[in-house]
PDB file of N, CA, C and O in Angstrom:
ATOM      1  N   MET A   1      49.595 -20.149 178.566  1.00  0.00           N
ATOM      2  CA  MET A   1      50.772 -20.116 179.392  1.00  0.00           C
ATOM      3  C   MET A   1      51.648 -18.947 178.947  1.00  0.00           C
ATOM      4  O   MET A   1      51.901 -18.762 177.757  1.00  0.00           O
ATOM      5  N   THR A   2      52.098 -18.173 179.908  1.00  0.00           N
ATOM      6  CA  THR A   2      52.920 -17.007 179.585  1.00  0.00           C
ATOM      7  C   THR A   2      54.373 -17.424 179.355  1.00  0.00           C
ATOM      8  O   THR A   2      54.776 -18.530 179.714  1.00  0.00           O
ATOM      9  N   SER A   3      55.138 -16.541 178.762  1.00  0.00           N
ATOM     10  CA  SER A   3      56.551 -16.848 178.521  1.00  0.00           C
ATOM     11  C   SER A   3      57.321 -16.961 179.832  1.00  0.00           C
ATOM     12  O   SER A   3      58.284 -17.722 179.918  1.00  0.00           O
ATOM     13  N   LYS A   4      56.912 -16.216 180.847  1.00  0.00           N
ATOM     14  CA  LYS A   4      57.560 -16.299 182.159  1.00  0.00           C
ATOM     15  C   LYS A   4      57.305 -17.677 182.787  1.00  0.00           C
ATOM     16  O   LYS A   4      58.216 -18.277 183.357  1.00  0.00           O
ATOM     17  N   GLN A   5      56.080 -18.171 182.682  1.00  0.00           N
ATOM     18  CA  GLN A   5      55.750 -19.495 183.208  1.00  0.00           C
ATOM     19  C   GLN A   5      56.505 -20.583 182.439  1.00  0.00           C
ATOM     20  O   GLN A   5      57.013 -21.537 183.028  1.00  0.00           O
ATOM     21  N   ARG A   6      56.567 -20.422 181.123  1.00  0.00           N
ATOM     22  CA  ARG A   6      57.281 -21.391 180.291  1.00  0.00           C
ATOM     23  C   ARG A   6      58.772 -21.420 180.650  1.00  0.00           C
ATOM     24  O   ARG A   6      59.373 -22.492 180.712  1.00  0.00           O
ATOM     25  N   ALA A   7      59.365 -20.249 180.884  1.00  0.00           N
ATOM     26  CA  ALA A   7      60.773 -20.175 181.269  1.00  0.00           C
ATOM     27  C   ALA A   7      61.005 -20.844 182.623  1.00  0.00           C
ATOM     28  O   ALA A   7      62.012 -21.525 182.814  1.00  0.00           O
ATOM     29  N   PHE A   8      60.081 -20.653 183.557  1.00  0.00           N
ATOM     30  CA  PHE A   8      60.183 -21.293 184.866  1.00  0.00           C
ATOM     31  C   PHE A   8      60.146 -22.813 184.723  1.00  0.00           C
ATOM     32  O   PHE A   8      60.941 -23.518 185.344  1.00  0.00           O
ATOM     33  N   LEU A   9      59.217 -23.318 183.901  1.00  0.00           N
ATOM     34  CA  LEU A   9      59.106 -24.759 183.688  1.00  0.00           C
ATOM     35  C   LEU A   9      60.338 -25.319 182.978  1.00  0.00           C
ATOM     36  O   LEU A   9      60.782 -26.427 183.280  1.00  0.00           O
ATOM     37  N   ARG A  10      60.895 -24.544 182.023  1.00  0.00           N
ATOM     38  CA  ARG A  10      62.125 -24.975 181.353  1.00  0.00           C
ATOM     39  C   ARG A  10      63.266 -25.108 182.350  1.00  0.00           C
ATOM     40  O   ARG A  10      64.063 -26.042 182.263  1.00  0.00           O
ATOM     41  N   SER A  11      63.348 -24.166 183.307  1.00  0.00           N
ATOM     42  CA  SER A  11      64.409 -24.226 184.313  1.00  0.00           C
ATOM     43  C   SER A  11      64.248 -25.453 185.211  1.00  0.00           C
ATOM     44  O   SER A  11      65.244 -26.041 185.633  1.00  0.00           O
ATOM     45  N   LEU A  12      63.012 -25.845 185.507  1.00  0.00           N
ATOM     46  CA  LEU A  12      62.776 -27.060 186.291  1.00  0.00           C
ATOM     47  C   LEU A  12      63.126 -28.315 185.487  1.00  0.00           C
ATOM     48  O   LEU A  12      63.594 -29.306 186.047  1.00  0.00           O
ATOM     49  N   ALA A  13      62.898 -28.266 184.185  1.00  0.00           N
ATOM     50  CA  ALA A  13      63.101 -29.436 183.326  1.00  0.00           C
ATOM     51  C   ALA A  13      64.577 -29.754 183.109  1.00  0.00           C
ATOM     52  O   ALA A  13      64.915 -30.880 182.743  1.00  0.00           O
ATOM     53  N   VAL A  14      65.453 -28.787 183.328  1.00  0.00           N
ATOM     54  CA  VAL A  14      66.882 -29.013 183.120  1.00  0.00           C
ATOM     55  C   VAL A  14      67.369 -30.192 183.967  1.00  0.00           C
ATOM     56  O   VAL A  14      68.151 -31.014 183.489  1.00  0.00           O
ATOM     57  N   ASN A  15      66.921 -30.278 185.198  1.00  0.00           N
ATOM     58  CA  ASN A  15      67.373 -31.328 186.107  1.00  0.00           C
ATOM     59  C   ASN A  15      66.444 -32.542 186.134  1.00  0.00           C
ATOM     60  O   ASN A  15      66.629 -33.443 186.951  1.00  0.00           O
ATOM     61  N   THR A  16      65.458 -32.571 185.255  1.00  0.00           N
ATOM     62  CA  THR A  16      64.502 -33.674 185.201  1.00  0.00           C
ATOM     63  C   THR A  16      65.053 -34.794 184.317  1.00  0.00           C
ATOM     64  O   THR A  16      65.596 -34.541 183.241  1.00  0.00           O
ATOM     65  N   GLU A  17      64.905 -36.023 184.782  1.00  0.00           N
ATOM     66  CA  GLU A  17      65.330 -37.187 184.000  1.00  0.00           C
ATOM     67  C   GLU A  17      64.357 -37.435 182.846  1.00  0.00           C
ATOM     68  O   GLU A  17      63.163 -37.160 182.963  1.00  0.00           O
ATOM     69  N   THR A  18      64.874 -37.955 181.737  1.00  0.00           N
ATOM     70  CA  THR A  18      64.032 -38.390 180.631  1.00  0.00           C
ATOM     71  C   THR A  18      63.373 -39.695 181.056  1.00  0.00           C
ATOM     72  O   THR A  18      64.058 -40.680 181.333  1.00  0.00           O
ATOM     73  N   ILE A  19      62.036 -39.703 181.107  1.00  0.00           N
ATOM     74  CA  ILE A  19      61.361 -40.892 181.649  1.00  0.00           C
ATOM     75  C   ILE A  19      60.782 -41.815 180.574  1.00  0.00           C
ATOM     76  O   ILE A  19      60.443 -42.961 180.868  1.00  0.00           O
ATOM     77  N   MET A  20      60.663 -41.332 179.331  1.00  0.00           N
ATOM     78  CA  MET A  20      60.101 -42.170 178.273  1.00  0.00           C
ATOM     79  C   MET A  20      60.791 -41.896 176.960  1.00  0.00           C
ATOM     80  O   MET A  20      61.351 -40.823 176.738  1.00  0.00           O
ATOM     81  N   GLN A  21      60.739 -42.898 176.085  1.00  0.00           N
ATOM     82  CA  GLN A  21      61.273 -42.752 174.741  1.00  0.00           C
ATOM     83  C   GLN A  21      60.187 -43.136 173.745  1.00  0.00           C
ATOM     84  O   GLN A  21      59.405 -44.059 173.970  1.00  0.00           O
ATOM     85  N   ILE A  22      60.164 -42.406 172.646  1.00  0.00           N
ATOM     86  CA  ILE A  22      59.218 -42.708 171.574  1.00  0.00           C
ATOM     87  C   ILE A  22      60.036 -43.279 170.426  1.00  0.00           C
ATOM     88  O   ILE A  22      60.920 -42.609 169.892  1.00  0.00           O
ATOM     89  N   GLY A  23      59.740 -44.517 170.048  1.00  0.00           N
ATOM     90  CA  GLY A  23      60.534 -45.193 169.027  1.00  0.00           C
ATOM     91  C   GLY A  23      59.730 -45.551 167.805  1.00  0.00           C
ATOM     92  O   GLY A  23      58.825 -44.820 167.400  1.00  0.00           O
ATOM     93  N   CYS A  24      60.071 -46.699 167.211  1.00  0.00           N
ATOM     94  CA  CYS A  24      59.443 -47.114 165.959  1.00  0.00           C
ATOM     95  C   CYS A  24      57.957 -47.420 166.126  1.00  0.00           C
ATOM     96  O   CYS A  24      57.217 -47.434 165.142  1.00  0.00           O
ATOM     97  N   GLY A  25      57.514 -47.664 167.352  1.00  0.00           N
ATOM     98  CA  GLY A  25      56.093 -47.906 167.593  1.00  0.00           C
ATOM     99  C   GLY A  25      55.254 -46.657 167.439  1.00  0.00           C
ATOM    100  O   GLY A  25      54.033 -46.741 167.307  1.00  0.00           O
ATOM    101  N   GLY A  26      55.895 -45.492 167.455  1.00  0.00           N
ATOM    102  CA  GLY A  26      55.185 -44.233 167.296  1.00  0.00           C
ATOM    103  C   GLY A  26      54.332 -43.897 168.503  1.00  0.00           C
ATOM    104  O   GLY A  26      54.633 -44.303 169.626  1.00  0.00           O
ATOM    105  N   ILE A  27      53.273 -43.159 168.262  1.00  0.00           N
ATOM    106  CA  ILE A  27      52.388 -42.717 169.333  1.00  0.00           C
ATOM    107  C   ILE A  27      51.129 -43.578 169.306  1.00  0.00           C
ATOM    108  O   ILE A  27      50.252 -43.404 168.460  1.00  0.00           O
ATOM    109  N   SER A  28      51.065 -44.498 170.240  1.00  0.00           N
ATOM    110  CA  SER A  28      49.931 -45.421 170.325  1.00  0.00           C
ATOM    111  C   SER A  28      49.026 -45.001 171.479  1.00  0.00           C
ATOM    112  O   SER A  28      49.360 -44.103 172.252  1.00  0.00           O
ATOM    113  N   GLU A  29      47.883 -45.660 171.583  1.00  0.00           N
ATOM    114  CA  GLU A  29      46.963 -45.391 172.689  1.00  0.00           C
ATOM    115  C   GLU A  29      47.617 -45.718 174.029  1.00  0.00           C
ATOM    116  O   GLU A  29      47.393 -45.030 175.024  1.00  0.00           O
ATOM    117  N   ASN A  30      48.427 -46.773 174.042  1.00  0.00           N
ATOM    118  CA  ASN A  30      49.124 -47.168 175.261  1.00  0.00           C
ATOM    119  C   ASN A  30      50.125 -46.084 175.696  1.00  0.00           C
ATOM    120  O   ASN A  30      50.225 -45.765 176.880  1.00  0.00           O
ATOM    121  N   LEU A  31      50.855 -45.530 174.739  1.00  0.00           N
ATOM    122  CA  LEU A  31      51.808 -44.461 175.056  1.00  0.00           C
ATOM    123  C   LEU A  31      51.081 -43.222 175.574  1.00  0.00           C
ATOM    124  O   LEU A  31      51.534 -42.587 176.527  1.00  0.00           O
ATOM    125  N   ILE A  32      49.971 -42.882 174.957  1.00  0.00           N
ATOM    126  CA  ILE A  32      49.187 -41.716 175.387  1.00  0.00           C
ATOM    127  C   ILE A  32      48.701 -41.918 176.827  1.00  0.00           C
ATOM    128  O   ILE A  32      48.763 -40.991 177.634  1.00  0.00           O
ATOM    129  N   LYS A  33      48.222 -43.111 177.150  1.00  0.00           N
ATOM    130  CA  LYS A  33      47.765 -43.413 178.512  1.00  0.00           C
ATOM    131  C   LYS A  33      48.921 -43.314 179.506  1.00  0.00           C
ATOM    132  O   LYS A  33      48.760 -42.762 180.595  1.00  0.00           O
ATOM    133  N   THR A  34      50.073 -43.843 179.137  1.00  0.00           N
ATOM    134  CA  THR A  34      51.251 -43.801 180.006  1.00  0.00           C
ATOM    135  C   THR A  34      51.707 -42.367 180.241  1.00  0.00           C
ATOM    136  O   THR A  34      52.035 -41.991 181.367  1.00  0.00           O
ATOM    137  N   VAL A  35      51.727 -41.568 179.181  1.00  0.00           N
ATOM    138  CA  VAL A  35      52.122 -40.160 179.307  1.00  0.00           C
ATOM    139  C   VAL A  35      51.124 -39.413 180.181  1.00  0.00           C
ATOM    140  O   VAL A  35      51.521 -38.601 181.017  1.00  0.00           O
ATOM    141  N   SER A  36      49.842 -39.675 179.999  1.00  0.00           N
ATOM    142  CA  SER A  36      48.811 -39.022 180.803  1.00  0.00           C
ATOM    143  C   SER A  36      48.964 -39.367 182.283  1.00  0.00           C
ATOM    144  O   SER A  36      48.844 -38.496 183.144  1.00  0.00           O
ATOM    145  N   ASP A  37      49.226 -40.633 182.573  1.00  0.00           N
ATOM    146  CA  ASP A  37      49.439 -41.057 183.961  1.00  0.00           C
ATOM    147  C   ASP A  37      50.678 -40.403 184.559  1.00  0.00           C
ATOM    148  O   ASP A  37      50.668 -39.988 185.718  1.00  0.00           O
ATOM    149  N   ALA A  38      51.749 -40.312 183.765  1.00  0.00           N
ATOM    150  CA  ALA A  38      52.982 -39.681 184.238  1.00  0.00           C
ATOM    151  C   ALA A  38      52.768 -38.193 184.494  1.00  0.00           C
ATOM    152  O   ALA A  38      53.310 -37.644 185.453  1.00  0.00           O
ATOM    153  N   LEU A  39      51.987 -37.545 183.646  1.00  0.00           N
ATOM    154  CA  LEU A  39      51.689 -36.116 183.847  1.00  0.00           C
ATOM    155  C   LEU A  39      50.876 -35.909 185.119  1.00  0.00           C
ATOM    156  O   LEU A  39      51.094 -34.934 185.837  1.00  0.00           O
ATOM    157  N   GLU A  40      49.959 -36.797 185.402  1.00  0.00           N
ATOM    158  CA  GLU A  40      49.161 -36.690 186.625  1.00  0.00           C
ATOM    159  C   GLU A  40      50.047 -36.856 187.861  1.00  0.00           C
ATOM    160  O   GLU A  40      49.855 -36.171 188.866  1.00  0.00           O
ATOM    161  N   ALA A  41      51.006 -37.762 187.781  1.00  0.00           N
ATOM    162  CA  ALA A  41      51.876 -38.026 188.925  1.00  0.00           C
ATOM    163  C   ALA A  41      52.963 -36.964 189.101  1.00  0.00           C
ATOM    164  O   ALA A  41      53.302 -36.607 190.229  1.00  0.00           O
ATOM    165  N   ARG A  42      53.519 -36.451 187.975  1.00  0.00           N
ATOM    166  CA  ARG A  42      54.689 -35.568 188.051  1.00  0.00           C
ATOM    167  C   ARG A  42      54.447 -34.129 187.602  1.00  0.00           C
ATOM    168  O   ARG A  42      55.185 -33.232 188.011  1.00  0.00           O
ATOM    169  N   GLU A  43      53.458 -33.894 186.792  1.00  0.00           N
ATOM    170  CA  GLU A  43      53.113 -32.601 186.190  1.00  0.00           C
ATOM    171  C   GLU A  43      54.075 -32.182 185.077  1.00  0.00           C
ATOM    172  O   GLU A  43      53.629 -31.637 184.068  1.00  0.00           O
ATOM    173  N   LEU A  44      55.367 -32.417 185.228  1.00  0.00           N
ATOM    174  CA  LEU A  44      56.366 -32.008 184.238  1.00  0.00           C
ATOM    175  C   LEU A  44      57.171 -33.248 183.855  1.00  0.00           C
ATOM    176  O   LEU A  44      57.812 -33.861 184.708  1.00  0.00           O
ATOM    177  N   ILE A  45      57.141 -33.617 182.574  1.00  0.00           N
ATOM    178  CA  ILE A  45      57.871 -34.804 182.136  1.00  0.00           C
ATOM    179  C   ILE A  45      58.715 -34.494 180.910  1.00  0.00           C
ATOM    180  O   ILE A  45      58.388 -33.618 180.109  1.00  0.00           O
ATOM    181  N   LYS A  46      59.814 -35.241 180.784  1.00  0.00           N
ATOM    182  CA  LYS A  46      60.716 -35.090 179.648  1.00  0.00           C
ATOM    183  C   LYS A  46      60.724 -36.411 178.883  1.00  0.00           C
ATOM    184  O   LYS A  46      60.854 -37.482 179.477  1.00  0.00           O
ATOM    185  N   LEU A  47      60.583 -36.326 177.565  1.00  0.00           N
ATOM    186  CA  LEU A  47      60.587 -37.494 176.702  1.00  0.00           C
ATOM    187  C   LEU A  47      61.649 -37.326 175.624  1.00  0.00           C
ATOM    188  O   LEU A  47      62.111 -36.218 175.353  1.00  0.00           O
ATOM    189  N   ARG A  48      62.026 -38.451 175.013  1.00  0.00           N
ATOM    190  CA  ARG A  48      63.011 -38.421 173.937  1.00  0.00           C
ATOM    191  C   ARG A  48      62.438 -39.156 172.740  1.00  0.00           C
ATOM    192  O   ARG A  48      61.839 -40.222 172.885  1.00  0.00           O
ATOM    193  N   VAL A  49      62.622 -38.588 171.559  1.00  0.00           N
ATOM    194  CA  VAL A  49      62.192 -39.226 170.317  1.00  0.00           C
ATOM    195  C   VAL A  49      63.423 -39.875 169.692  1.00  0.00           C
ATOM    196  O   VAL A  49      64.408 -39.202 169.388  1.00  0.00           O
ATOM    197  N   LEU A  50      63.352 -41.187 169.504  1.00  0.00           N
ATOM    198  CA  LEU A  50      64.474 -41.922 168.931  1.00  0.00           C
ATOM    199  C   LEU A  50      64.559 -41.691 167.426  1.00  0.00           C
ATOM    200  O   LEU A  50      63.599 -41.252 166.794  1.00  0.00           O
ATOM    201  N   ASP A  51      65.736 -41.998 166.863  1.00  0.00           N
ATOM    202  CA  ASP A  51      65.969 -41.783 165.431  1.00  0.00           C
ATOM    203  C   ASP A  51      65.065 -42.625 164.545  1.00  0.00           C
ATOM    204  O   ASP A  51      64.748 -42.221 163.426  1.00  0.00           O
ATOM    205  N   ASN A  52      64.642 -43.802 165.032  1.00  0.00           N
ATOM    206  CA  ASN A  52      63.819 -44.683 164.199  1.00  0.00           C
ATOM    207  C   ASN A  52      62.324 -44.352 164.257  1.00  0.00           C
ATOM    208  O   ASN A  52      61.512 -45.089 163.698  1.00  0.00           O
ATOM    209  N   CYS A  53      61.956 -43.273 164.913  1.00  0.00           N
ATOM    210  CA  CYS A  53      60.558 -42.855 164.995  1.00  0.00           C
ATOM    211  C   CYS A  53      60.176 -42.060 163.745  1.00  0.00           C
ATOM    212  O   CYS A  53      60.980 -41.296 163.211  1.00  0.00           O
ATOM    213  N   GLU A  54      58.934 -42.254 163.288  1.00  0.00           N
ATOM    214  CA  GLU A  54      58.485 -41.528 162.091  1.00  0.00           C
ATOM    215  C   GLU A  54      58.140 -40.067 162.372  1.00  0.00           C
ATOM    216  O   GLU A  54      57.967 -39.282 161.439  1.00  0.00           O
ATOM    217  N   TYR A  55      58.038 -39.696 163.650  1.00  0.00           N
ATOM    218  CA  TYR A  55      57.718 -38.330 164.041  1.00  0.00           C
ATOM    219  C   TYR A  55      58.994 -37.544 164.359  1.00  0.00           C
ATOM    220  O   TYR A  55      59.984 -38.103 164.832  1.00  0.00           O
ATOM    221  N   THR A  56      58.947 -36.252 164.093  1.00  0.00           N
ATOM    222  CA  THR A  56      59.990 -35.375 164.630  1.00  0.00           C
ATOM    223  C   THR A  56      59.617 -35.084 166.079  1.00  0.00           C
ATOM    224  O   THR A  56      58.496 -35.364 166.502  1.00  0.00           O
ATOM    225  N   ALA A  57      60.540 -34.532 166.826  1.00  0.00           N
ATOM    226  CA  ALA A  57      60.259 -34.218 168.227  1.00  0.00           C
ATOM    227  C   ALA A  57      59.117 -33.214 168.331  1.00  0.00           C
ATOM    228  O   ALA A  57      58.273 -33.340 169.218  1.00  0.00           O
ATOM    229  N   ARG A  58      59.070 -32.224 167.450  1.00  0.00           N
ATOM    230  CA  ARG A  58      58.014 -31.211 167.466  1.00  0.00           C
ATOM    231  C   ARG A  58      56.656 -31.843 167.175  1.00  0.00           C
ATOM    232  O   ARG A  58      55.678 -31.557 167.865  1.00  0.00           O
ATOM    233  N   GLU A  59      56.592 -32.696 166.162  1.00  0.00           N
ATOM    234  CA  GLU A  59      55.331 -33.367 165.811  1.00  0.00           C
ATOM    235  C   GLU A  59      54.840 -34.248 166.952  1.00  0.00           C
ATOM    236  O   GLU A  59      53.653 -34.254 167.278  1.00  0.00           O
ATOM    237  N   ALA A  60      55.762 -34.992 167.555  1.00  0.00           N
ATOM    238  CA  ALA A  60      55.399 -35.867 168.671  1.00  0.00           C
ATOM    239  C   ALA A  60      54.905 -35.040 169.851  1.00  0.00           C
ATOM    240  O   ALA A  60      53.921 -35.404 170.494  1.00  0.00           O
ATOM    241  N   ALA A  61      55.577 -33.935 170.140  1.00  0.00           N
ATOM    242  CA  ALA A  61      55.180 -33.076 171.259  1.00  0.00           C
ATOM    243  C   ALA A  61      53.781 -32.525 171.051  1.00  0.00           C
ATOM    244  O   ALA A  61      52.963 -32.542 171.971  1.00  0.00           O
ATOM    245  N   GLU A  62      53.501 -32.037 169.855  1.00  0.00           N
ATOM    246  CA  GLU A  62      52.192 -31.453 169.583  1.00  0.00           C
ATOM    247  C   GLU A  62      51.087 -32.503 169.626  1.00  0.00           C
ATOM    248  O   GLU A  62      50.000 -32.235 170.139  1.00  0.00           O
ATOM    249  N   GLU A  63      51.352 -33.691 169.095  1.00  0.00           N
ATOM    250  CA  GLU A  63      50.335 -34.739 169.103  1.00  0.00           C
ATOM    251  C   GLU A  63      50.062 -35.240 170.522  1.00  0.00           C
ATOM    252  O   GLU A  63      48.907 -35.435 170.902  1.00  0.00           O
ATOM    253  N   LEU A  64      51.122 -35.449 171.304  1.00  0.00           N
ATOM    254  CA  LEU A  64      50.942 -35.898 172.687  1.00  0.00           C
ATOM    255  C   LEU A  64      50.251 -34.831 173.530  1.00  0.00           C
ATOM    256  O   LEU A  64      49.401 -35.152 174.361  1.00  0.00           O
ATOM    257  N   ALA A  65      50.608 -33.575 173.324  1.00  0.00           N
ATOM    258  CA  ALA A  65      49.981 -32.489 174.079  1.00  0.00           C
ATOM    259  C   ALA A  65      48.488 -32.428 173.780  1.00  0.00           C
ATOM    260  O   ALA A  65      47.674 -32.263 174.689  1.00  0.00           O
ATOM    261  N   GLU A  66      48.132 -32.561 172.518  1.00  0.00           N
ATOM    262  CA  GLU A  66      46.715 -32.530 172.142  1.00  0.00           C
ATOM    263  C   GLU A  66      45.962 -33.729 172.718  1.00  0.00           C
ATOM    264  O   GLU A  66      44.835 -33.587 173.192  1.00  0.00           O
ATOM    265  N   ALA A  67      46.577 -34.900 172.676  1.00  0.00           N
ATOM    266  CA  ALA A  67      45.917 -36.124 173.138  1.00  0.00           C
ATOM    267  C   ALA A  67      45.769 -36.161 174.657  1.00  0.00           C
ATOM    268  O   ALA A  67      44.832 -36.777 175.166  1.00  0.00           O
ATOM    269  N   THR A  68      46.675 -35.515 175.390  1.00  0.00           N
ATOM    270  CA  THR A  68      46.662 -35.597 176.854  1.00  0.00           C
ATOM    271  C   THR A  68      46.185 -34.312 177.527  1.00  0.00           C
ATOM    272  O   THR A  68      46.018 -34.286 178.746  1.00  0.00           O
ATOM    273  N   GLY A  69      45.964 -33.258 176.766  1.00  0.00           N
ATOM    274  CA  GLY A  69      45.552 -31.987 177.351  1.00  0.00           C
ATOM    275  C   GLY A  69      46.701 -31.260 178.032  1.00  0.00           C
ATOM    276  O   GLY A  69      46.485 -30.460 178.942  1.00  0.00           O
ATOM    277  N   ALA A  70      47.911 -31.536 177.593  1.00  0.00           N
ATOM    278  CA  ALA A  70      49.106 -30.926 178.191  1.00  0.00           C
ATOM    279  C   ALA A  70      49.570 -29.723 177.370  1.00  0.00           C
ATOM    280  O   ALA A  70      49.046 -29.439 176.292  1.00  0.00           O
ATOM    281  N   GLU A  71      50.558 -29.034 177.908  1.00  0.00           N
ATOM    282  CA  GLU A  71      51.198 -27.914 177.220  1.00  0.00           C
ATOM    283  C   GLU A  71      52.606 -28.340 176.822  1.00  0.00           C
ATOM    284  O   GLU A  71      53.300 -29.002 177.594  1.00  0.00           O
ATOM    285  N   VAL A  72      53.029 -27.960 175.618  1.00  0.00           N
ATOM    286  CA  VAL A  72      54.414 -28.191 175.212  1.00  0.00           C
ATOM    287  C   VAL A  72      55.243 -27.074 175.826  1.00  0.00           C
ATOM    288  O   VAL A  72      55.030 -25.898 175.528  1.00  0.00           O
ATOM    289  N   VAL A  73      56.190 -27.443 176.684  1.00  0.00           N
ATOM    290  CA  VAL A  73      57.045 -26.448 177.322  1.00  0.00           C
ATOM    291  C   VAL A  73      58.189 -26.093 176.386  1.00  0.00           C
ATOM    292  O   VAL A  73      58.435 -24.917 176.117  1.00  0.00           O
ATOM    293  N   THR A  74      58.888 -27.105 175.892  1.00  0.00           N
ATOM    294  CA  THR A  74      59.998 -26.874 174.983  1.00  0.00           C
ATOM    295  C   THR A  74      60.313 -28.128 174.190  1.00  0.00           C
ATOM    296  O   THR A  74      60.026 -29.245 174.619  1.00  0.00           O
ATOM    297  N   VAL A  75      60.907 -27.922 173.029  1.00  0.00           N
ATOM    298  CA  VAL A  75      61.423 -29.005 172.205  1.00  0.00           C
ATOM    299  C   VAL A  75      62.836 -28.608 171.810  1.00  0.00           C
ATOM    300  O   VAL A  75      63.042 -27.594 171.145  1.00  0.00           O
ATOM    301  N   ILE A  76      63.807 -29.414 172.224  1.00  0.00           N
ATOM    302  CA  ILE A  76      65.201 -29.139 171.877  1.00  0.00           C
ATOM    303  C   ILE A  76      65.803 -30.432 171.341  1.00  0.00           C
ATOM    304  O   ILE A  76      65.891 -31.431 172.054  1.00  0.00           O
ATOM    305  N   GLY A  77      66.212 -30.401 170.087  1.00  0.00           N
ATOM    306  CA  GLY A  77      66.769 -31.599 169.465  1.00  0.00           C
ATOM    307  C   GLY A  77      65.751 -32.712 169.453  1.00  0.00           C
ATOM    308  O   GLY A  77      64.666 -32.562 168.890  1.00  0.00           O
ATOM    309  N   SER A  78      66.094 -33.836 170.074  1.00  0.00           N
ATOM    310  CA  SER A  78      65.184 -34.979 170.106  1.00  0.00           C
ATOM    311  C   SER A  78      64.407 -35.064 171.422  1.00  0.00           C
ATOM    312  O   SER A  78      63.659 -36.017 171.641  1.00  0.00           O
ATOM    313  N   LYS A  79      64.584 -34.080 172.289  1.00  0.00           N
ATOM    314  CA  LYS A  79      63.904 -34.103 173.590  1.00  0.00           C
ATOM    315  C   LYS A  79      62.748 -33.117 173.616  1.00  0.00           C
ATOM    316  O   LYS A  79      62.788 -32.060 172.985  1.00  0.00           O
ATOM    317  N   LEU A  80      61.712 -33.492 174.367  1.00  0.00           N
ATOM    318  CA  LEU A  80      60.564 -32.620 174.513  1.00  0.00           C
ATOM    319  C   LEU A  80      60.104 -32.658 175.961  1.00  0.00           C
ATOM    320  O   LEU A  80      60.268 -33.655 176.663  1.00  0.00           O
ATOM    321  N   VAL A  81      59.521 -31.539 176.388  1.00  0.00           N
ATOM    322  CA  VAL A  81      59.050 -31.415 177.760  1.00  0.00           C
ATOM    323  C   VAL A  81      57.576 -31.027 177.714  1.00  0.00           C
ATOM    324  O   VAL A  81      57.184 -30.092 177.017  1.00  0.00           O
ATOM    325  N   LEU A  82      56.761 -31.775 178.480  1.00  0.00           N
ATOM    326  CA  LEU A  82      55.331 -31.512 178.557  1.00  0.00           C
ATOM    327  C   LEU A  82      54.949 -31.165 179.993  1.00  0.00           C
ATOM    328  O   LEU A  82      55.560 -31.650 180.946  1.00  0.00           O
ATOM    329  N   TYR A  83      53.923 -30.312 180.135  1.00  0.00           N
ATOM    330  CA  TYR A  83      53.414 -29.934 181.455  1.00  0.00           C
ATOM    331  C   TYR A  83      51.893 -30.000 181.445  1.00  0.00           C
ATOM    332  O   TYR A  83      51.239 -29.550 180.504  1.00  0.00           O
ATOM    333  N   ARG A  84      51.352 -30.566 182.502  1.00  0.00           N
ATOM    334  CA  ARG A  84      49.917 -30.522 182.735  1.00  0.00           C
ATOM    335  C   ARG A  84      49.705 -30.479 184.245  1.00  0.00           C
ATOM    336  O   ARG A  84      50.265 -31.287 184.986  1.00  0.00           O
ATOM    337  N   GLU A  85      48.896 -29.534 184.687  1.00  0.00           N
ATOM    338  CA  GLU A  85      48.617 -29.410 186.118  1.00  0.00           C
ATOM    339  C   GLU A  85      47.910 -30.653 186.615  1.00  0.00           C
ATOM    340  O   GLU A  85      46.953 -31.127 186.002  1.00  0.00           O
ATOM    341  N   SER A  86      48.391 -31.178 187.731  1.00  0.00           N
ATOM    342  CA  SER A  86      47.811 -32.383 188.328  1.00  0.00           C
ATOM    343  C   SER A  86      46.528 -32.033 189.068  1.00  0.00           C
ATOM    344  O   SER A  86      46.424 -30.968 189.676  1.00  0.00           O
ATOM    345  N   VAL A  87      45.560 -32.926 189.014  1.00  0.00           N
ATOM    346  CA  VAL A  87      44.302 -32.724 189.721  1.00  0.00           C
ATOM    347  C   VAL A  87      44.472 -33.034 191.203  1.00  0.00           C
ATOM    348  O   VAL A  87      43.985 -32.291 192.055  1.00  0.00           O
ATOM    349  N   ASN A  88      45.161 -34.130 191.510  1.00  0.00           N
ATOM    350  CA  ASN A  88      45.270 -34.596 192.890  1.00  0.00           C
ATOM    351  C   ASN A  88      46.624 -34.368 193.551  1.00  0.00           C
ATOM    352  O   ASN A  88      46.697 -34.294 194.777  1.00  0.00           O
ATOM    353  N   LYS A  89      47.699 -34.254 192.769  1.00  0.00           N
ATOM    354  CA  LYS A  89      49.053 -34.176 193.325  1.00  0.00           C
ATOM    355  C   LYS A  89      49.782 -32.930 192.847  1.00  0.00           C
ATOM    356  O   LYS A  89      50.871 -33.031 192.283  1.00  0.00           O
ATOM    357  N   LYS A  90      49.205 -31.767 193.062  1.00  0.00           N
ATOM    358  CA  LYS A  90      49.801 -30.528 192.585  1.00  0.00           C
ATOM    359  C   LYS A  90      51.119 -30.252 193.300  1.00  0.00           C
ATOM    360  O   LYS A  90      51.155 -30.158 194.527  1.00  0.00           O
ATOM    361  N   LYS A  91      52.200 -30.121 192.535  1.00  0.00           N
ATOM    362  CA  LYS A  91      53.534 -29.880 193.076  1.00  0.00           C
ATOM    363  C   LYS A  91      54.122 -28.560 192.582  1.00  0.00           C
ATOM    364  O   LYS A  91      54.877 -27.902 193.297  1.00  0.00           O
ATOM    365  N   ILE A  92      53.770 -28.180 191.359  1.00  0.00           N
ATOM    366  CA  ILE A  92      54.341 -26.999 190.729  1.00  0.00           C
ATOM    367  C   ILE A  92      53.301 -25.891 190.735  1.00  0.00           C
ATOM    368  O   ILE A  92      52.192 -26.063 190.228  1.00  0.00           O
ATOM    369  N   PHE A  93      53.667 -24.754 191.311  1.00  0.00           N
ATOM    370  CA  PHE A  93      52.744 -23.611 191.386  1.00  0.00           C
ATOM    371  C   PHE A  93      53.241 -22.509 190.461  1.00  0.00           C
ATOM    372  O   PHE A  93      54.320 -21.954 190.670  1.00  0.00           O
ATOM    373  N   LEU A  94      52.445 -22.192 189.433  1.00  0.00           N
ATOM    374  CA  LEU A  94      52.781 -21.138 188.493  1.00  0.00           C
ATOM    375  C   LEU A  94      52.115 -19.837 188.914  1.00  0.00           C
ATOM    376  O   LEU A  94      51.019 -19.842 189.473  1.00  0.00           O
ATOM    377  N   ASP A  95      52.781 -18.728 188.643  1.00  0.00           N
ATOM    378  CA  ASP A  95      52.217 -17.405 188.966  1.00  0.00           C
ATOM    379  C   ASP A  95      51.012 -17.104 188.117  1.00  0.00           C
ATOM    380  O   ASP A  95      50.412 -16.038 188.253  1.00  0.00           O
TER     381      ASP A  95
END
């Protein structure tokens, strides 16, 4: 992913609601499945890592991206944004 594409996705993520939180349960198989389903439906999702989680936002972003085949768009504070192109419901077109 180029820096121009990443900047475009960051601009879209500004107005995106945080749809999931990662807490003391950490990153489980159930969370990975839920994130994967959300990426298929939305392509761009924003998550929040709670204070009681053993992962930092960066660690959680990298682990979820690897497990779901997504790209880490940005990590700011406790929030992270992931992107994965949808197979069936493509909404975001990158140059």
